[in-house]
N, C-alpha and C positions, 0 to 999 in steps of 0.2 A: 675779795673780787678786786681786780686791779681798776684803777680809776682814770687812767689815763685815756686819752681821747682815740677812738678806732680811727677817725679820719686824719690823724696828725701823722705825718711821716716826718722824721727827724734825720737830717743828714749830717754826718761828722767827719770832717777832714781836718788837716793840720792848721790850716788857716779859715777865717770865716768867709773871706773872699773866695777861696778854692770851694767851700761849701755852697755859696751862692751861684757858683758856676755850675755845679753838679744839679742843682735844684732847677736853675733854668733848662738844662740838659733834660731833666726828667719831664718839665712841663711841655718842652717842645716835642718831645716824644710821644707824650701821650694826648697832645693836640686838646680839643675841647673837653675831653675826658677829665683833663687835670683840675677842673673846676670841682670834682667830686673830692678831691683831698686838699688838706692844707699841709704845707711844707714850713720846715723849721731849721734853722741853723744851730746845731746842738752846742756850738762853742759859746752862744749867747743866751743859753739857757740853763737852769739847773737840771741836774739829773732826774730828780722826780718830776720834771715837767716833760721829759722826753715823751714821744709818740708811741702807738702800739707796734710802728715799724721803724726800724733803725736801719739806716744804710750808711755804712761805714766805708772810708776809703781804705782799701788793704794796705796802702803805703803809708798809713798813720805810724809815726815812729813810736807812739806810745801805745800801739794796738793792743798788747797783751794785758796791760794795766786797765785800760779802757774797757776791754770786754769784762774784765773781773768785777767791775763796778755796776755793770748792767743787771738789773733785776729782771730775768728773762721769763718770769710766771705770767703767762698770757701774751708775751711780746715775741716778735720775731726779729731775728737780726740776720742781715745780709751784708755780705762784703762786696765792694764795688772793686771788679777785678778789672783793671785797665790795659794790662799787658798779656794777650793771648799766647805770646811765644814763651810764657813761663808756665810750668805745671804748678797747680795748688796742691799741696801735700796733705791729704785727707786723713792722714795719720797723725798729724800734729796737734797739739794742745789747742791752737787758734781754732782748728776744724771742730773740736768738740764744743766750742762756745757760739758757734755759727750754725744757722739753719741751712744756708747756701749761699752760692755766689751769684752775682748780678755783673753781665759784662758789659764794659764800655768800650766804644760809644753803645749806647742804649737802643734796643729794637722793641718797638712796641709790645708785639706779642710776647717777648721775653718778660718784658716789666710787668704786663698783665698776668702772666703765668705765675710770678712772684707774689703778686696780690692775692690770688686764689690759693697759694700756698698758705699764706699767713692766714687766711680764713680757714683753711682745715686745721693748721696747727691750733687756732684760737678755738674751734669747736672742741678738740680732745682736751684741751684746757679746762672748758667749761664743762665737759663731762667729768672731769676730775673733781672741780668743786662740788658738782651735784652729787657725786659718790661720796666725798667727804662728809657734805652736810646731812646727805641721808643717813649715813653711818653713825653720826653724831647724835641723831634723833633716835636711832634703834638701841644705843646705848641705855637710854633711860626707859625703854620700853620692852620689858622681858617678854610679855605676851606676843610680841611681833618676832621673836626669833625665827619662827619658821618661815618668815618672809625673807629674813637674811639669808636662810638656807637655799631658798628657791633662786633669790638673786645670784649666790654665789655659783651654784650649778649652772646657771645660765652661762657664766663666763667661761666654763670648763668645757674643752671639747669631747663630744659624744663618742666620736670614733676619728681615727687616724687614716690618711690616706696610705695605701699600698706601699711599703717602702721594701724593696727588693734586699734581700741578705738578713731581715730580722722580721719575726713575729713579735707583736706588741700587744700587751694587755694591762689595762688599767682600773684601777677602781677607786671610787671617793665617796667618802661619808662626811657631811656637812655636821660640824659640831656647835658647841654654844659660843665658842671664841675662837679667834684665830681666823685665817683666811689662806687657804693653799691654792696656788695655781700651778698647773703644768701643761707643757705643749711641746711639740717638736716640729722642726721645719726642714724641708729638703732644699739644697741650693738650686738655682736655676738649671746648672748643668748637672744635677743629681750626683754630683762627686761628693757632697757632705750633708750630713744630717746634724743640726742642732737640737740639743736636748736640754729643757729646761725644767726645773722643779723648786718653787719657792713656798715658805713656810713663814706666814706673818703673824705676829704678836696679836693683830686685831683686824677686824674685818676694813676698817678704815684704812690701815696701812696696804692691804692687800688691794684695795681699790686705787690707792696712789699709786702703788707698784703698775698695776695693769695700766693705768692712764700714761705713766712714764714709757712702757713698752710701745704703746700706741704711738706716742709722740717719737719715740726713737725709731721706728720701723724704717724710715726713709734713709737715715743715717747708716744703720746696720746692713741695710741692702747695698749700700755703696761698696762696702768691702768684706766681700765674704771670706777673706783671707785673714781677717781679723782674728787675734789671738782670744782664748776664752778670758785671760786677764783684762785684755784691751776693752773686750765688750763689756765684762762686768763692770770695769771702772768708767766706762762710758754711763752705764745705768746708773752706777752709784752717784756720780756727780750730779746727775739729775734729779735723783731721788732725795739727796741729803738736804736740798734746799727746804724741804717741806717734812723732814723727820722731827718727831718729838723726843723728848728725854727718854721715855720709857719704850719707843719703837725698837723692835728686833725683827731683822729679816734673815732667816735661812735660806740659802742660796745655792742651788746646783747649777751649774752650767757647763756643758761639754760639748765637743764638736768631733764627731765621727767621719774620719777620711775613708770613703768607701774605697779609694784606689789600694789602700794597704790595711784598711780596718784598724789604724792607729786611732786611739780615742785619747784627746786632751781636754782637761777639765780643771774647773776651779770648784772647790767644795767648801762652803762656809756656814758653820751652825751646826744644829744637834740633829740633822736628817742623817739616814743611813745609806751607804753604799755598799753593796755586797756583790760580789763577783765570784763565779765558780767555774772552772774548767771543766771540761767532759771528764765524767768519772769521778769528780773531786767533791769536797765539801765548799761551802761557802766562805770567802775570805772577806772579814770587814777591812775595809779601806777608810783610814781615819781622815778627818776632814782637815782643810789648811787651817783654819783658825775660826773664831767666833764670829757669830752672825753679823751683818752688817747693822751698824747703829751710829749714832752721832759720834760715839769713842772710837768706833772702828769703820771708818766710812774710806779709807784709804788703802785700797788693794793692790797697788803697784809693787809692794814689798813681797807680794807672794810669787811663787814659781808654780806655773801650770804642771799637772801631774799627767803620767801618760800610760797607758796600758794598750797593748795589741791584742784584739779579740780574735779568737780562733774559732772554727767550727764547732757548734753545739756548746759554745758558752752559755751562761745564763747570769743576767744582770738583774738586780733588784734594788730598786730606790723607794725608800720609805720616810714618809715624814714623821714626826715625833708622835703623832696621835696614835698611829699604829705600833710604834716603838714602845710606848707607854702600855698600851694594851697587851704586850707580849711579856711585859716586865721589866724590860730594858734591851738594850742593844745587843748583848751577849745571849740573852734569852730569845730575842728575835731569831738570831742565828741559829740556834739550837732548834727552834720551830722550823727554820726553812730546810734544814740539812736533809731530813727525810723525804723532802718534797723535790728534792733535786732533779729526780727524773720523772716526775709526775707532771701531768699537764698544768700550765700556768693557771688554770682557772682554779685549780685545787688549792694553790698558794692563797690567792686572792679570798675564796670563799673561807679559807680557814682563818684569814686574818680578820674578816667581817665577823666570823663566829666570836674570836676573841674579843671583840668590841661589844658585841651585842650580849654576851654572857655576863658582863658586868652591869648590864643595865636591869632595874627593876620592871620596867615596862618595855617592851620591844618598839614601842612607838617613840620613846625617848630618845634625846640627840646624846652622843658623846659629848664628852667635856671639851673636846677641840676637833678640829678638822683632822681626817685620816685620808693619807693618798697613798697609793701603791702603784707603782710602775713596774713591770717584768718584761724583759727584753731577752728573747732567744735568738741566738745567731744560727742561721741555717746550717745544717750539716754539709750542705753542697754550697759552700761559700763561695760566690763569684765576685771578684775582686775587679774593678773597672779597669781598663787599660789606662 
């Protein structure tokens, strides 16, 4: 847990005199409520003495290196933006290292809104701490593994909102280890659908990943045009700060454009992505590379892949729990091919049967989490104008 003061706001500018001017402006804007906070000039304090909220002058000449030194765990970083005539580039590297802008001259309501944003970010950080602590405890308590199953299921959606053009079916089995997560989201204008499936090497990593997604929600929503590579890079940059040497995160993230049904994606790790055209068997699409880890945390070198979906296409995503139950990736394809034209429920039922038949007791848990997602493109595909 971080030890810095929640009351302390650190202001950073090119000179201490400018920092003092910003502090005076904050106090004047807040009025009597400024007594609820302590203000500090960052240039006169060590990095480990900085407060829970950092206010950094966007015109600082060493802004990039300054942001690289900040431990953001449990801390919020805001840029003081004093030139409203200039647009801030939310796709820049700087944007990935800050939580929001605060405009100068300051306005009372806006400053208070940043304080409230900090409280929300801090809350999600504490949720992540609780998840990690709880999962460390579970690691030494084998008899409580069923509790881990209930916790993991609680994080997964039971149903999805209706999405025009797609029929969606999912199936999840909690296992003795790992931590799968899957979800999809539709953009505000309904033109894009984001699809996410992750397979963590431990429940602790899965909880950390979920906490990262919660923290990144606001940033991801600012730019719905962000590519799959840029989105995963944004997530990886946050997640890598807490990764351990043995942690591995298989991640599939794609964005479907409903105007032309062009699907662009990034696929890391050992999960399976299979796609079948109408009247054809499934094709296995290979992943981009190894799962996210300390040794493989930079995804910027990858190039996103693209498929244009057509009416009556079928797409299947499998985590390695179901893949292993089938005997391997090619064996999973061989199982799926005869089910190409059957109801998607038949696929998920057969996959569950493959897992259950390997258990001595039907009440046993599989060795690891198992996730299956089946997407069917409507026969009368309606593309958005």
